[in-house]
N, C-alpha and C positions, 0 to 999 in steps of 0.2 A: 147816104151812108146808113148801113144798118149795123146793129150790134147783136150777137148771138153767143151763146155759150160755146167754148172751144170744143168740148167733148162732143157736142152735137154736130158741129160743123165739120170736125175731122174725122168722124166715124167712117170707116170703109174707104179711106183715102190712102194714097202712098205714104203720107206722113203718119197715119195711124199705124200702118204696117211697120214702118221703120221704128217708130216710138215704142211699139209693143214687141218687137222682135226678141228682146232678151227674155221676155216673159211668155213662154210658150202657151201657158193656159189662157192668157188674155188674147194672144194671137188666134188660138183656136176658136175662142168665143166670137171673134169678129170675122174671121175668114176661114173658108174651107180649104184645107191644104192638100195638095196632091203632088207627089214627086214625079219629076219629068227626067227624060234621059239627059245625061251630060252632053254639052255641046260647046264647042270653042273653048275648051279648057275650063268650063265652069259647070258647077252642079246647079240644077234648075228646080225650082218649086213653083207650081202654079198657086196662086192665092185669089180665090173667088169670094167677094164679099157676101156676107150672110144677109145683110140689108140690101134689098134691091132697089130702094128709092134713089140711090145716088147715081151720078154720071159714070160711075166707073163699072165696067163689065168684069174685067179680070186683070190680073197682074202676073207676070212671070218674074221671079226673082232669082238672080244668078249670084252664086257664092264662089269665091276662090278661097278654099279652105273654110275658115270660119268668118271671113270677111265679106260684106256686101260688096258686089263688084257691079251689078247691073240691075235696072229695072225695066221691064218692058210693059207699058200700060196700054190697054185697049179701053177706050171709053164708049159710051152708049151711042155716039155719032159715027162710031167705026174708025175713029182716028187712032194711030198707034203712035206712041211716044216711046223712045228709048233713052234712058239716062245711064251713064257709066260713072262709076266712082273710083277714084284712085287717091291714095294717101289719107283715107278717112280717119278721123280721130273720134273716138267713141267716149262718151261721158266726160268731156272737158267741162271745166267750170265756166259758167256764163253768168254775168252779173243780171240781176232782175231789171236794172235799168236799161239793158239792152232791148227789153220788151215793152217798154213804156211808150204808149202811143197817145199823142194829143192831137185831137182833130184840128184841122186848119181853122182859122178864124172865119166865121161865117157858115161853117158846115153844120148841116142838120144831122143829129144823131137819133136814129129810131131804135129802140130796143125791141128786139123779137122775143116772143114768149119762150 
């Protein structure tokens, strides 16, 4: 098991895009954004990571109004993944305890720089 800083691991990932979506300046810092034509009742934006070291090549983000409705992800292996979102709740309260991780007994933990 390895341990790394969250910001470093999540940069240029779908999680980073979703987390920074409310803050347009942060989003523009991490991704190059380009409007795409509407399709299937959704408004689409292509988000290309500015950091090229990751496994993510680009993402297409579909919105229904101001709600995230779909993510189409293309990785560096040429694999395409499509995620759809329904009934999404934004900024709901989550206890810090929900994110506490205790390594299993006998696991080695290596901290990355």
